[in-house]
Each structure stands twice: as C-alpha cells, then as structure tokens.
gemmi code that builds the backbone of each chain (N, CA, C; Angstrom):
import gemmi

chains = {
    "A": [
        ("MET", (35.630, 29.910, -52.664), (35.863, 28.737, -51.688), (37.135, 28.030, -52.423)),
        ("MET", (37.435, 28.080, -53.311), (38.713, 27.824, -53.770), (39.904, 28.549, -53.273)),
        ("ASP", (39.725, 29.927, -53.357), (40.945, 30.676, -52.803), (41.079, 30.117, -51.128)),
        ("LEU", (39.757, 29.953, -50.444), (39.864, 29.804, -48.906), (40.763, 28.526, -49.043)),
        ("LEU", (40.489, 27.430, -49.662), (41.043, 26.104, -49.650), (42.548, 26.253, -49.861)),
        ("LEU", (42.897, 27.277, -50.867), (44.244, 27.373, -51.449), (45.084, 28.169, -50.116)),
        ("ASP", (44.409, 29.103, -49.535), (44.901, 29.780, -48.378), (45.128, 28.544, -47.121)),
        ("ILE", (44.271, 28.038, -46.935), (44.416, 27.052, -45.902), (45.668, 26.030, -46.041)),
        ("VAL", (45.601, 25.350, -47.261), (46.710, 24.658, -47.770), (48.163, 25.452, -47.570)),
        ("SER", (48.004, 26.575, -48.270), (49.272, 27.167, -48.108), (49.830, 27.642, -46.461)),
        ("LEU", (48.707, 27.935, -45.708), (48.963, 28.072, -44.339), (49.574, 26.834, -43.670)),
        ("ILE", (49.127, 25.697, -44.090), (49.631, 24.431, -43.567), (50.980, 24.287, -43.727)),
        ("CYS", (51.264, 24.467, -45.339), (52.741, 24.391, -45.605), (53.577, 25.308, -45.013)),
        ("LEU", (53.345, 26.588, -45.023), (54.179, 27.656, -44.240), (54.363, 27.197, -42.958)),
        ("SER", (53.280, 26.979, -42.222), (53.576, 26.896, -40.812), (54.188, 25.311, -40.446)),
        ("SER", (54.287, 24.506, -41.313), (54.938, 23.306, -41.004), (56.427, 23.812, -41.461)),
        ("GLY", (56.564, 24.627, -42.388), (57.950, 24.766, -42.622), (58.691, 25.629, -41.629)),
        ("GLY", (57.765, 26.568, -40.999), (58.410, 27.234, -39.796), (58.830, 26.324, -38.699)),
        ("PHE", (57.907, 25.354, -38.488), (58.060, 24.436, -37.390), (59.046, 23.476, -37.659)),
        ("PHE", (59.718, 23.221, -39.036), (60.900, 22.545, -39.143), (62.253, 23.416, -38.903)),
        ("PHE", (61.860, 24.766, -39.218), (63.009, 25.626, -38.882), (63.412, 25.749, -37.586)),
        ("LEU", (62.302, 25.784, -36.764), (62.193, 25.616, -35.277), (63.219, 24.416, -34.861)),
        ("VAL", (62.753, 23.394, -35.467), (63.388, 22.063, -35.064), (64.674, 22.066, -35.231)),
        ("GLY", (64.927, 22.813, -36.230), (66.487, 22.855, -36.786), (67.213, 23.629, -35.851)),
        ("ALA", (66.918, 24.675, -35.607), (67.343, 25.842, -34.579), (67.606, 25.392, -33.395)),
        ("VAL", (66.631, 24.486, -32.989), (66.611, 23.858, -31.496), (67.818, 22.672, -31.228)),
        ("GLY", (67.680, 22.126, -32.511), (68.779, 21.066, -32.594), (70.215, 21.759, -32.754)),
        ("LEU", (70.313, 22.528, -33.499), (71.686, 23.527, -33.388), (71.939, 23.873, -32.069)),
        ("ASN", (71.331, 24.193, -31.219), (71.455, 24.566, -29.635), (71.783, 23.452, -28.958)),
        ("ARG", (71.021, 22.135, -28.971), (71.011, 21.314, -28.162), (71.815, 20.033, -28.473)),
        ("MET", (72.377, 19.851, -29.734), (73.057, 18.573, -29.905), (74.726, 18.910, -29.492)),
        ("PRO", (75.051, 17.793, -29.385), (76.493, 17.636, -28.543), (77.814, 18.057, -28.967)),
        ("ASP", (77.843, 17.864, -30.478), (78.985, 18.449, -30.883), (78.857, 18.530, -32.694)),
        ("VAL", (79.912, 18.901, -33.373), (79.540, 19.737, -34.584), (78.915, 18.882, -35.596)),
        ("PHE", (79.116, 17.598, -35.661), (78.726, 16.845, -36.571), (77.223, 16.482, -36.551)),
        ("THR", (77.022, 16.429, -35.334), (75.209, 16.326, -34.886), (74.511, 17.540, -35.378)),
        ("ARG", (75.445, 18.929, -35.228), (74.888, 19.942, -35.461), (74.405, 20.085, -36.737)),
        ("MET", (75.547, 19.666, -37.695), (75.301, 19.846, -39.138), (74.185, 19.100, -39.551)),
        ("HIS", (73.757, 17.787, -38.717), (72.981, 16.893, -39.211), (71.265, 17.714, -38.607)),
        ("ALA", (71.332, 18.389, -37.453), (70.201, 19.085, -37.143), (69.802, 20.192, -38.314)),
        ("THR", (70.931, 21.050, -38.518), (70.519, 22.094, -39.722), (70.050, 21.730, -40.914)),
        ("SER", (70.302, 20.683, -41.477), (70.059, 19.952, -42.660), (68.767, 19.997, -42.755)),
        ("VAL", (67.770, 19.633, -41.511), (66.570, 19.482, -41.605), (65.936, 20.840, -41.910)),
        ("SER", (65.997, 22.031, -41.414), (65.682, 23.376, -41.908), (66.042, 23.593, -43.317)),
        ("GLU", (67.409, 23.202, -43.623), (67.648, 23.767, -44.962), (66.922, 23.060, -45.881)),
        ("THR", (66.546, 21.850, -45.849), (66.095, 20.918, -46.994), (64.155, 21.276, -46.672)),
        ("LEU", (63.877, 20.171, -45.613), (62.331, 20.382, -45.286), (61.856, 21.542, -45.087)),
        ("GLY", (62.359, 22.393, -44.237), (61.891, 23.756, -44.056), (61.627, 24.501, -45.300)),
        ("VAL", (62.757, 24.871, -45.839), (62.901, 25.514, -47.119), (61.889, 25.100, -48.132)),
        ("GLY", (61.884, 23.789, -48.459), (61.042, 23.253, -49.225), (59.489, 23.136, -49.038)),
        ("LEU", (59.282, 23.164, -47.521), (57.630, 23.340, -47.323), (57.339, 24.879, -47.658)),
        ("MET", (58.694, 25.880, -47.174), (57.954, 27.305, -47.063), (57.766, 27.720, -48.559)),
        ("ILE", (58.666, 27.166, -49.479), (58.669, 27.703, -50.957), (57.358, 26.879, -51.458)),
        ("LEU", (56.983, 25.820, -51.100), (55.915, 25.178, -51.581), (54.582, 26.031, -51.230)),
        ("GLY", (54.565, 26.569, -50.142), (53.362, 27.244, -49.744), (53.445, 28.790, -50.520)),
        ("MET", (54.548, 29.151, -50.547), (54.691, 30.437, -51.121), (54.259, 30.144, -52.694)),
        ("CYS", (54.564, 29.124, -53.343), (54.458, 28.936, -54.547), (52.577, 28.922, -54.827)),
        ("LEU", (51.989, 28.224, -54.113), (50.769, 28.045, -53.972), (49.969, 29.472, -53.819)),
        ("GLN", (50.702, 30.325, -53.180), (49.959, 31.782, -53.253), (50.358, 32.686, -54.453)),
        ("ALA", (51.465, 32.430, -54.924), (51.795, 33.231, -56.107), (51.244, 33.109, -57.429)),
        ("GLY", (50.747, 31.435, -57.528), (50.427, 30.968, -58.787), (51.480, 30.854, -59.966)),
        ("LEU", (50.890, 30.689, -61.191), (51.839, 30.501, -62.394), (52.512, 31.947, -62.838)),
        ("THR", (53.309, 32.364, -62.119), (53.807, 33.634, -62.344), (55.466, 33.685, -62.397)),
        ("LEU", (55.770, 34.649, -62.927), (57.568, 34.888, -62.682), (57.838, 34.540, -61.314)),
        ("VAL", (56.984, 34.967, -60.248), (57.549, 34.822, -58.951), (57.876, 33.370, -58.540)),
        ("THR", (56.743, 32.371, -59.284), (56.974, 31.032, -58.927), (58.353, 30.611, -59.335)),
        ("VAL", (58.874, 30.929, -60.823), (60.057, 30.630, -61.315), (61.193, 30.995, -60.446)),
        ("LYS", (60.953, 32.216, -59.780), (62.093, 32.934, -58.737), (62.359, 31.867, -57.538)),
        ("LEU", (61.147, 31.487, -56.894), (61.138, 30.797, -55.879), (61.614, 29.449, -56.165)),
        ("PHE", (61.245, 28.951, -57.420), (62.146, 27.429, -57.672), (63.500, 27.566, -57.957)),
        ("PHE", (64.058, 28.804, -58.220), (65.484, 28.992, -58.435), (66.095, 29.088, -57.089)),
        ("ILE", (65.507, 29.802, -55.998), (65.712, 29.899, -54.951), (65.969, 28.316, -54.106)),
        ("LEU", (64.822, 27.459, -54.358), (64.784, 26.222, -53.880), (66.018, 25.546, -54.012)),
        ("VAL", (66.080, 25.522, -55.721), (67.288, 24.570, -56.037), (68.434, 25.090, -55.640)),
        ("VAL", (68.752, 26.505, -55.662), (70.179, 26.946, -55.051), (70.257, 26.475, -53.625)),
        ("LEU", (69.423, 26.636, -53.048), (69.576, 26.521, -51.428), (69.909, 25.084, -51.347)),
        ("TRP", (69.099, 24.153, -52.199), (69.061, 22.615, -51.642), (70.484, 22.196, -52.307)),
        ("PHE", (71.167, 22.689, -53.339), (72.390, 22.089, -53.952), (73.602, 22.974, -52.849)),
        ("THR", (73.408, 24.199, -52.609), (74.578, 24.776, -51.911), (74.602, 24.439, -50.500)),
        ("GLY", (73.352, 24.051, -49.938), (73.430, 23.450, -48.633), (74.167, 22.182, -48.402)),
        ("ALA", (74.075, 21.418, -49.263), (74.584, 20.072, -49.244), (76.113, 20.402, -49.374)),
        ("VAL", (76.477, 21.129, -50.329), (78.096, 21.401, -50.615), (78.588, 22.055, -49.316)),
        ("ALA", (77.890, 22.967, -48.846), (78.676, 23.642, -47.726), (78.644, 22.816, -46.680)),
        ("THR", (77.759, 22.016, -46.291), (77.611, 20.897, -45.231), (78.800, 20.056, -45.434)),
        ("HIS", (79.030, 19.482, -46.461), (79.995, 18.658, -46.747), (81.380, 19.060, -46.507)),
        ("ALA", (81.553, 20.370, -47.175), (82.957, 21.049, -46.633), (83.434, 21.388, -45.429)),
        ("LEU", (82.250, 21.843, -44.674), (82.471, 21.707, -43.149), (82.723, 20.607, -42.729)),
        ("ALA", (82.101, 19.376, -43.025), (82.281, 18.240, -42.101), (83.707, 17.848, -42.688)),
        ("ARG", (84.179, 17.929, -43.537), (85.458, 17.788, -44.522), (86.498, 18.178, -43.637)),
        ("ALA", (86.406, 19.772, -43.671), (87.257, 20.504, -42.984), (87.229, 20.297, -41.453)),
        ("ALA", (86.124, 19.954, -40.749), (86.337, 19.637, -39.419), (87.226, 18.318, -38.832)),
        ("LEU", (86.785, 17.441, -39.920), (87.563, 16.155, -39.888), (88.990, 16.105, -40.203)),
        ("HIS", (89.520, 17.231, -41.008), (90.756, 17.453, -41.389), (91.394, 18.089, -40.297)),
        ("ASP", (90.543, 19.114, -39.686), (91.075, 19.894, -38.501), (91.601, 18.941, -37.271)),
        ("GLY", (91.275, 17.699, -36.995), (91.237, 16.981, -36.038), (89.847, 16.874, -34.950)),
        ("GLU", (88.638, 17.304, -35.501), (87.721, 17.296, -34.628), (87.285, 15.723, -34.693)),
        ("LYS", (87.002, 15.097, -33.289), (86.827, 13.762, -33.041), (85.083, 13.807, -32.941)),
        ("PRO", (84.395, 13.094, -33.794), (83.101, 12.808, -33.493), (82.630, 12.252, -32.324)),
        ("LEU", (81.345, 12.594, -31.737), (81.053, 11.557, -30.435), (80.316, 10.521, -31.013)),
        ("LEU", (80.938, 9.247, -30.627), (80.435, 7.967, -30.851), (79.729, 7.331, -29.815)),
        ("ILE", (78.989, 6.305, -30.070), (78.490, 5.569, -28.924), (79.589, 4.266, -28.681)),
        ("ASN", (80.031, 4.066, -27.359), (80.697, 2.731, -27.673), (79.775, 1.429, -26.981)),
        ("ARG", (80.713, 0.406, -26.556), (79.961, -0.816, -26.513), (79.109, -0.847, -25.251)),
        ("LYS", (79.289, 0.155, -24.438), (78.517, 0.350, -23.138), (77.558, 1.462, -23.006)),
        ("GLY", (77.442, 1.862, -24.228), (76.269, 2.843, -24.742), (76.646, 4.334, -24.332)),
        ("ALA", (77.978, 4.624, -23.903), (78.184, 5.848, -23.583), (78.553, 6.715, -24.833)),
        ("LEU", (78.373, 7.929, -24.661), (78.901, 8.923, -25.706), (80.421, 9.324, -25.446)),
        ("ILE", (81.387, 9.017, -26.259), (82.681, 9.332, -26.121), (83.256, 10.008, -27.382)),
        ("LYS", (84.157, 10.886, -27.069), (84.920, 11.460, -28.643), (85.797, 10.115, -29.187)),
        ("THR", (85.333, 9.808, -30.216), (86.065, 8.616, -30.774), (86.974, 9.151, -31.893)),
        ("ASP", (88.260, 8.726, -32.144), (88.971, 8.942, -33.267), (88.345, 7.980, -34.651)),
        ("PRO", (87.812, 8.758, -35.517), (87.083, 7.902, -36.479), (88.117, 6.926, -37.467)),
        ("VAL", (89.451, 7.363, -37.324), (90.210, 6.485, -38.140), (90.597, 5.472, -37.550)),
        ("ALA", (90.326, 5.178, -36.321), (90.524, 3.741, -35.656), (89.546, 3.010, -36.051)),
        ("LEU", (88.169, 3.469, -36.122), (87.111, 2.508, -36.459), (87.173, 2.357, -37.906)),
        ("PHE", (87.559, 3.471, -38.914), (87.463, 3.144, -40.276), (88.703, 3.561, -40.971)),
        ("PRO", (89.692, 2.413, -40.861), (90.883, 2.593, -41.655), (91.086, 3.309, -43.086)),
        ("GLU", (89.935, 3.151, -43.788), (89.948, 3.626, -45.322), (89.694, 5.031, -45.017)),
        ("LEU", (89.044, 5.500, -44.048), (88.902, 6.977, -43.784), (90.136, 7.507, -43.440)),
        ("GLY", (91.261, 6.769, -42.741), (92.452, 7.420, -42.364), (93.146, 7.285, -43.624)),
        ("LEU", (93.154, 6.572, -44.452), (93.946, 6.793, -45.871), (93.486, 7.825, -46.477)),
        ("ARG", (92.237, 8.065, -46.549), (91.756, 9.203, -47.339), (92.157, 10.489, -46.595)),
        ("LEU", (92.151, 10.709, -45.271), (92.404, 11.896, -44.647), (93.746, 12.185, -44.788)),
        ("ALA", (94.780, 10.905, -45.063), (96.044, 11.172, -45.268), (96.540, 11.758, -46.549)),
        ("GLN", (95.792, 11.230, -47.082), (96.095, 12.061, -48.793), (95.866, 13.550, -48.688)),
        ("PRO", (96.783, 14.137, -49.417), (96.664, 15.641, -49.416), (95.636, 16.103, -50.086)),
        ("LEU", (94.899, 17.344, -49.974), (94.191, 17.602, -50.640), (94.655, 18.167, -52.149)),
        ("VAL", (93.760, 18.283, -52.962), (94.201, 18.669, -54.635), (95.009, 19.953, -54.518)),
        ("SER", (94.652, 20.751, -53.481), (95.173, 22.261, -53.680), (96.592, 22.063, -52.928)),
        ("GLU", (96.629, 21.055, -52.038), (97.814, 20.909, -51.237), (98.984, 20.350, -52.175)),
        ("THR", (98.732, 19.525, -53.175), (99.571, 18.941, -54.168), (100.586, 19.958, -54.903)),
        ("ASN", (100.088, 21.194, -54.738), (101.025, 22.306, -55.541), (102.060, 22.460, -54.341)),
        ("GLU", (103.287, 22.614, -54.766), (104.363, 22.948, -54.075), (104.170, 24.656, -53.661)),
        ("PRO", (104.385, 24.900, -52.554), (104.077, 26.507, -52.247), (105.147, 27.324, -53.249)),
        ("GLN", (104.725, 27.979, -53.629), (105.351, 28.922, -54.504), (106.682, 29.641, -53.859)),
        ("PRO", (107.816, 29.359, -54.401), (108.892, 29.999, -54.059), (108.864, 31.547, -54.244)),
        ("LYS", (109.268, 32.345, -53.254), (108.900, 33.782, -53.388), (109.976, 34.085, -54.682)),
        ("GLN", (109.232, 35.298, -55.552), (110.031, 35.637, -56.553), (111.045, 36.501, -56.109)),
        ("LYS", (112.303, 36.087, -56.561), (113.362, 36.997, -56.451), (113.314, 38.315, -57.162)),
        ("PRO", (113.665, 39.405, -56.435), (113.654, 40.662, -56.906), (114.372, 40.829, -58.357)),
        ("GLN", (113.941, 41.236, -59.492), (114.461, 41.063, -60.797), (115.784, 41.902, -60.674)),
        ("GLU", (116.739, 41.137, -61.051), (118.164, 41.769, -60.956), (118.274, 42.700, -61.951)),
        ("ASP", (118.907, 43.896, -61.489), (119.007, 44.935, -62.629), (119.597, 44.789, -63.779)),
        ("ALA", (118.905, 45.173, -64.883), (119.339, 44.894, -66.078), (120.352, 45.681, -66.535)),
        ("PRO", (121.301, 45.329, -67.202), (122.346, 46.099, -67.685), (121.942, 47.452, -68.310)),
        ("SER", (122.367, 48.511, -67.648), (121.696, 49.802, -68.181), (122.302, 50.411, -69.302)),
        ("ASN", (123.313, 50.196, -69.401), (124.179, 50.603, -70.560), (123.772, 50.019, -71.629)),
        ("SER", (123.533, 50.790, -72.690), (123.273, 50.170, -73.953), (124.017, 50.356, -74.780)),
    ],
    "B": [
        ("MET", (37.569, 37.957, -41.956), (37.956, 36.557, -41.688), (39.252, 36.221, -43.039)),
        ("GLU", (38.713, 36.631, -44.163), (39.664, 36.421, -45.098), (41.064, 37.177, -45.052)),
        ("GLU", (40.996, 38.441, -44.696), (41.964, 39.559, -44.428), (42.948, 38.671, -43.149)),
        ("ILE", (42.444, 38.340, -42.134), (43.040, 37.786, -41.132), (43.870, 36.579, -41.497)),
        ("LEU", (43.092, 35.634, -42.380), (44.053, 34.382, -42.757), (45.288, 35.038, -43.591)),
        ("GLN", (45.033, 35.954, -44.629), (45.868, 36.227, -45.479), (47.202, 36.949, -44.761)),
        ("THR", (46.761, 37.327, -43.376), (48.191, 38.005, -42.731), (48.804, 36.859, -41.897)),
        ("ALA", (47.667, 36.042, -41.518), (48.309, 35.108, -40.851), (49.356, 34.143, -41.393)),
        ("ILE", (48.797, 33.893, -42.698), (49.835, 33.173, -43.529), (51.233, 33.546, -43.493)),
        ("TRP", (51.367, 34.635, -43.445), (52.795, 35.284, -43.758), (53.597, 35.414, -42.052)),
        ("VAL", (52.697, 35.708, -41.093), (53.207, 36.450, -39.956), (53.495, 35.071, -38.904)),
        ("LEU", (52.818, 34.111, -39.183), (53.252, 32.990, -38.344), (54.555, 32.284, -38.757)),
        ("PRO", (54.674, 32.030, -40.179), (55.743, 31.212, -40.286), (57.146, 32.298, -39.873)),
        ("MET", (56.747, 33.556, -40.307), (57.597, 34.613, -40.237), (58.329, 34.650, -38.756)),
        ("LEU", (57.220, 34.605, -37.712), (57.649, 34.686, -36.164), (58.554, 33.507, -36.024)),
        ("ALA", (58.297, 32.186, -36.643), (58.862, 30.723, -36.448), (60.222, 30.896, -36.856)),
        ("VAL", (60.498, 31.519, -38.086), (61.791, 31.887, -38.627), (62.770, 32.892, -37.803)),
        ("LEU", (62.032, 34.026, -37.283), (62.587, 34.960, -36.419), (63.216, 33.924, -35.147)),
        ("ALA", (62.484, 33.249, -34.594), (62.823, 32.519, -33.422), (63.822, 31.780, -33.772)),
        ("ALA", (63.736, 31.093, -34.936), (64.911, 29.955, -35.291), (66.161, 30.833, -35.633)),
        ("LEU", (66.042, 32.266, -36.432), (67.408, 33.161, -36.346), (67.971, 33.243, -35.076)),
        ("ALA", (66.913, 33.771, -34.221), (67.708, 34.067, -32.758), (68.592, 33.137, -32.300)),
        ("LEU", (67.965, 31.717, -32.099), (68.688, 30.377, -31.804), (69.840, 30.296, -32.364)),
        ("ALA", (69.903, 30.340, -33.745), (71.011, 30.317, -34.560), (72.338, 31.363, -34.162)),
        ("VAL", (71.683, 32.664, -33.797), (72.512, 33.605, -33.398), (73.257, 33.160, -32.044)),
        ("ALA", (72.468, 32.642, -31.167), (72.845, 32.135, -29.816), (73.970, 31.194, -30.207)),
        ("ARG", (74.011, 30.210, -31.152), (74.848, 29.174, -31.262), (76.120, 29.787, -31.820)),
        ("ALA", (76.068, 30.803, -32.907), (77.332, 31.407, -33.482), (77.918, 32.254, -32.226)),
        ("LEU", (77.250, 32.822, -31.397), (78.023, 33.375, -30.198), (78.626, 32.738, -29.264)),
        ("ALA", (78.068, 31.359, -28.918), (78.507, 30.394, -27.920), (79.536, 29.437, -28.717)),
        ("GLY", (79.461, 28.969, -29.980), (80.026, 27.916, -30.531), (81.321, 27.803, -30.038)),
        ("PRO", (81.832, 26.438, -29.473), (83.076, 26.324, -29.180), (84.003, 26.181, -29.888)),
        ("THR", (83.782, 25.835, -31.534), (84.803, 25.858, -32.415), (84.531, 26.512, -33.510)),
        ("ALA", (85.303, 27.178, -34.640), (84.975, 27.671, -35.673), (83.807, 27.118, -36.402)),
        ("PHE", (83.968, 25.900, -36.736), (83.042, 25.052, -37.314), (81.582, 25.397, -36.935)),
        ("ASP", (81.450, 25.476, -35.705), (80.129, 25.548, -35.129), (79.536, 27.048, -35.477)),
        ("ARG", (80.530, 27.885, -35.421), (79.966, 29.189, -35.784), (79.807, 29.393, -37.305)),
        ("LEU", (80.485, 28.890, -38.357), (80.334, 28.664, -39.685), (78.982, 28.249, -39.755)),
        ("LEU", (78.750, 27.002, -39.140), (77.580, 26.405, -39.527), (76.098, 27.227, -38.762)),
        ("ALA", (76.486, 27.973, -37.953), (75.247, 29.021, -37.297), (75.134, 30.069, -38.628)),
        ("ALA", (76.244, 30.664, -38.851), (76.160, 31.759, -39.893), (75.595, 31.076, -41.144)),
        ("ASN", (75.527, 29.921, -41.537), (74.880, 29.342, -42.762), (73.564, 29.205, -42.418)),
        ("ALA", (73.230, 28.695, -41.228), (71.662, 28.778, -40.701), (71.116, 30.135, -40.629)),
        ("ILE", (71.879, 31.087, -40.501), (71.557, 32.458, -40.069), (71.013, 32.820, -41.714)),
        ("GLY", (72.278, 32.736, -42.750), (71.938, 33.074, -43.906), (70.461, 32.566, -44.647)),
        ("THR", (70.367, 31.191, -44.168), (69.095, 30.400, -44.889), (67.791, 31.191, -44.245)),
        ("SER", (68.117, 31.510, -42.976), (66.675, 31.926, -42.192), (66.480, 33.458, -42.771)),
        ("SER", (67.618, 34.256, -43.215), (67.193, 35.455, -43.432), (66.919, 35.723, -45.085)),
        ("ILE", (66.960, 34.618, -45.784), (66.410, 34.233, -47.091), (64.972, 33.920, -46.896)),
        ("MET", (64.579, 33.210, -46.020), (62.991, 33.114, -46.112), (62.137, 34.277, -45.472)),
        ("ILE", (63.149, 34.708, -44.382), (62.274, 36.276, -44.039), (62.220, 37.196, -44.972)),
        ("LEU", (63.247, 37.316, -45.843), (63.090, 38.391, -47.055), (61.916, 37.709, -47.773)),
        ("ALA", (61.809, 36.684, -48.248), (60.589, 36.161, -49.033), (59.424, 36.284, -48.451)),
        ("LEU", (59.129, 36.086, -47.115), (57.922, 36.123, -46.408), (57.666, 37.470, -46.497)),
        ("PHE", (58.738, 38.505, -46.083), (58.174, 39.814, -45.743), (57.640, 40.460, -47.355)),
        ("GLY", (58.345, 39.786, -48.201), (57.873, 40.564, -49.514), (56.723, 40.066, -49.767)),
        ("PHE", (56.180, 38.962, -49.690), (54.790, 38.532, -49.708), (53.859, 39.292, -49.006)),
        ("LEU", (54.324, 39.475, -47.717), (53.396, 40.343, -46.507), (53.060, 41.631, -47.093)),
        ("THR", (54.255, 42.141, -47.422), (53.900, 43.763, -48.265), (53.442, 43.642, -49.415)),
        ("GLY", (53.181, 42.525, -50.321), (52.644, 42.560, -51.313), (53.920, 42.913, -52.676)),
        ("ARG", (54.980, 42.714, -52.518), (56.204, 43.070, -53.337), (57.126, 41.825, -53.378)),
        ("PRO", (56.928, 41.053, -54.296), (57.573, 39.892, -54.114), (59.113, 39.945, -54.771)),
        ("GLU", (59.215, 41.204, -55.385), (60.482, 41.676, -55.905), (61.511, 41.296, -55.110)),
        ("PHE", (61.396, 41.300, -53.767), (62.362, 40.985, -52.676), (63.138, 39.530, -53.025)),
        ("LEU", (62.510, 38.735, -53.849), (63.057, 37.429, -54.116), (64.386, 37.501, -54.850)),
        ("ASP", (64.615, 38.402, -55.710), (65.754, 38.747, -56.356), (67.095, 38.814, -55.603)),
        ("VAL", (66.608, 39.518, -54.330), (67.642, 39.710, -53.211), (67.929, 38.201, -52.595)),
        ("GLY", (66.809, 37.654, -52.405), (66.998, 36.411, -51.824), (67.952, 35.555, -52.724)),
        ("ILE", (67.795, 35.508, -54.123), (68.676, 34.730, -54.877), (70.240, 34.995, -54.442)),
        ("THR", (70.407, 36.390, -54.622), (71.688, 36.800, -54.522), (72.216, 36.317, -53.140)),
        ("TYR", (71.473, 36.379, -51.980), (71.974, 35.973, -50.820), (72.336, 34.406, -50.644)),
        ("ALA", (71.573, 33.815, -51.487), (71.557, 32.319, -51.452), (72.951, 31.961, -52.137)),
        ("LEU", (73.264, 32.684, -53.157), (74.559, 32.505, -53.989), (75.717, 32.886, -53.021)),
        ("LEU", (75.541, 33.997, -52.367), (76.508, 34.393, -51.521), (76.950, 33.632, -50.438)),
        ("ASN", (75.717, 33.223, -49.722), (75.906, 32.323, -48.576), (76.914, 31.222, -48.887)),
        ("VAL", (76.855, 30.347, -49.846), (77.986, 29.133, -49.830), (79.212, 29.616, -50.241)),
        ("ILE", (79.373, 30.699, -50.832), (80.738, 31.147, -51.438), (81.475, 31.696, -49.882)),
        ("GLY", (80.712, 32.493, -49.139), (80.945, 32.960, -48.091), (81.565, 31.722, -47.264)),
        ("THR", (80.664, 30.669, -46.911), (81.225, 29.833, -46.097), (82.337, 28.954, -46.582)),
        ("LEU", (82.486, 28.791, -47.855), (83.892, 28.184, -48.578), (84.809, 28.898, -48.420)),
        ("ALA", (84.624, 30.450, -48.319), (85.895, 31.345, -48.473), (86.479, 31.176, -47.074)),
        ("VAL", (85.547, 31.301, -45.939), (86.100, 31.285, -44.644), (86.848, 30.045, -44.265)),
        ("LEU", (86.099, 28.840, -44.834), (86.991, 27.709, -44.593), (88.169, 27.554, -45.386)),
        ("LYS", (88.429, 27.905, -46.250), (89.798, 28.022, -47.000), (90.672, 28.849, -46.124)),
        ("PHE", (90.092, 30.060, -45.634), (90.932, 31.021, -45.130), (91.548, 30.419, -43.740)),
        ("PHE", (90.530, 29.725, -42.958), (91.079, 29.104, -41.894), (92.328, 28.169, -42.091)),
        ("ARG", (92.070, 27.443, -43.258), (92.895, 26.097, -43.339), (94.369, 26.866, -44.135)),
        ("TYR", (94.331, 27.925, -44.912), (95.480, 28.193, -45.611), (96.152, 29.472, -45.261)),
        ("GLY", (95.211, 30.168, -44.395), (95.740, 31.472, -43.729), (95.537, 32.600, -44.903)),
        ("ALA", (95.081, 32.293, -46.031), (95.153, 33.061, -47.266), (93.805, 32.849, -47.979)),
        ("LEU", (93.192, 33.643, -49.079), (92.505, 33.318, -50.069), (92.876, 33.307, -51.205)),
        ("GLY", (94.175, 33.792, -51.523), (94.767, 33.532, -52.919), (95.484, 32.440, -53.086)),
        ("HIS", (95.979, 32.111, -54.387), (96.865, 30.961, -54.521), (98.064, 30.948, -54.331)),
        ("ALA", (98.797, 32.151, -54.350), (100.137, 31.971, -54.275), (100.250, 32.178, -52.818)),
        ("GLN", (101.295, 31.322, -52.096), (101.250, 31.698, -50.739), (102.738, 31.899, -50.277)),
        ("ASP", (102.830, 32.934, -49.345), (104.319, 33.330, -48.854), (104.955, 32.142, -47.910)),
        ("PRO", (106.081, 31.684, -48.668), (106.669, 30.455, -47.959), (107.180, 30.662, -46.465)),
        ("GLU", (107.148, 31.977, -46.234), (107.488, 32.314, -44.654), (106.444, 31.917, -43.836)),
        ("THR", (105.270, 32.303, -44.134), (104.119, 32.185, -43.494), (103.457, 30.722, -43.648)),
        ("TYR", (103.827, 29.976, -44.565), (102.936, 28.796, -45.271), (103.093, 27.682, -43.845)),
        ("ARG", (101.931, 27.407, -43.766), (101.695, 26.624, -42.422), (101.692, 25.229, -43.115)),
        ("GLU", (102.645, 24.180, -42.650), (102.335, 22.866, -43.384), (101.220, 22.162, -43.005)),
        ("PRO", (99.949, 21.644, -43.554), (99.060, 21.016, -43.068), (99.426, 19.579, -42.381)),
        ("GLU", (98.633, 19.507, -41.265), (99.544, 18.232, -40.616), (98.722, 17.065, -40.964)),
    ],
}
model = gemmi.Model(1)
for chain_id, residues in chains.items():
    chain = gemmi.Chain(chain_id)
    for i, (resn, *xyz) in enumerate(residues, 1):
        res = gemmi.Residue()
        res.name, res.seqid = resn, gemmi.SeqId(i, " ")
        for name, pos in zip(("N", "CA", "C"), xyz):
            atom = gemmi.Atom()
            atom.name, atom.element = name, gemmi.Element(name[0])
            atom.pos, atom.b_iso = gemmi.Position(*pos), 0.0
            res.add_atom(atom)
        chain.add_residue(res)
    model.add_chain(chain)
structure = gemmi.Structure()
structure.add_model(model)
structure.setup_entities()
C-alpha cells in the first residue's frame, strides 16, 4: 500500500516535471525575442528539474543515488542561473534591444539605455577582462652575442 | 498493474522531455541570433541530463547519474566558453594585437 502511494506521488511529480519541461520548450519556440526566451527556459531549468529530481528521490529512497540526484539538482540550479545571466549580459553588450511595450500597448524594440540611464553607465564601463591592455606582441628575441 | 505503473513512471516523463528536446533543437536550428542558439544548446543539455537520469532508472542502473553530473558541469562551461569566444575571438588570455577587435 505504501509502495503504491509512493509510486503515485512520484508519478505525479515526474509527470508535472515533464509538463514544465514542455512548457519551457514551447516558450522557447513561441516567445518573440532572446530575453523572453531566456525567461521561458528558466521554467524548465528550475521547476521542471526540481520536480523530476524530487520524483526520482522518492523512488530511490535514502541511498547514495539520492545524494547524486541532490548534487545534480544543486549544480543545475546554480549553473543555470549563471549561464542565463551571462547570456543576457552578453546579448545586451552586443546591442540586442529587448522588446518592450510602449504607451500604446504595442511591442517595439526599445533601447534599454534610453529608459534606464544607469544601465547605460554600467554598459559603458569596460568588463574586467577588457581593462587589461592588449598584450603587445613579443618581439623575437634578438640574437644573443654568440662569441663568448 | 504494479509493473505498468513502474514503467509508466519513467516512460511518460521521458516522452515529455524528448518532445522538449526536439523543440529546443528546432530553436537551435532556427534561432536568428547566436544567443538564441546558445540558449537552445543549454536547454538541450538540461534535457539530455534528465533523459539520462530517467533512462538509468528505467533500466534499473542509476549509475548513469555520474554521467549526468559531468554533463551538468560541462554544460555551463561550454556556454561561457562560447560566449567568450564570440566576444573576443579567442579563448586564451593573450591576444594578437593585429586581430584584436576593440569592443564597442
């Protein structure tokens, strides 16, 4: 009886996880620009993965498998956020203009700097790795005096 | 009944994740910008990790999870590496001043 209940609960968890994966993938195809697509995939990367791993943990019980599943969950949650943040920042630096709604309710590509001047200041600052001057090409070593 | 339930637990979500994977591949092929493709690649990586885990449970060999952890770690590193490559045209630190492109 207990086993049946556990099976049903984990079936619900896993199926809803799969549902959220589908929601994220449909959003990835239907959304109109890069930033909204990032927003759509974050559903499958947090809620979908979390529910699926919860369902697998219920099936695995208290074993080493659960520990590994927990590690996968933690790694995916942290790295998904980092990768999405890096993508959004790179897209902004590359000059992608997000679709924003204007006063008449229409979606138009808007320069975010015009709306948020502090964002323009932050985008104008060089990235940390850009503050390094490009290394001058090393000159070929002059011939050392060969006669000793 | 019990066996059907045990199979359905793994097969149903696996079909859903496979469909999600196919949709992500469609976006990776269609994506207008490089960032769309990278985003889709990230989604493909996540889906493949979940498929690995589900398949391991379906066949009764959860050792596949180790591979899943490795994929999860490689996924983010791959995304960041491709982003850096797009921005600087190189992955290393030293830059050739002749091909160095001043970021606008």
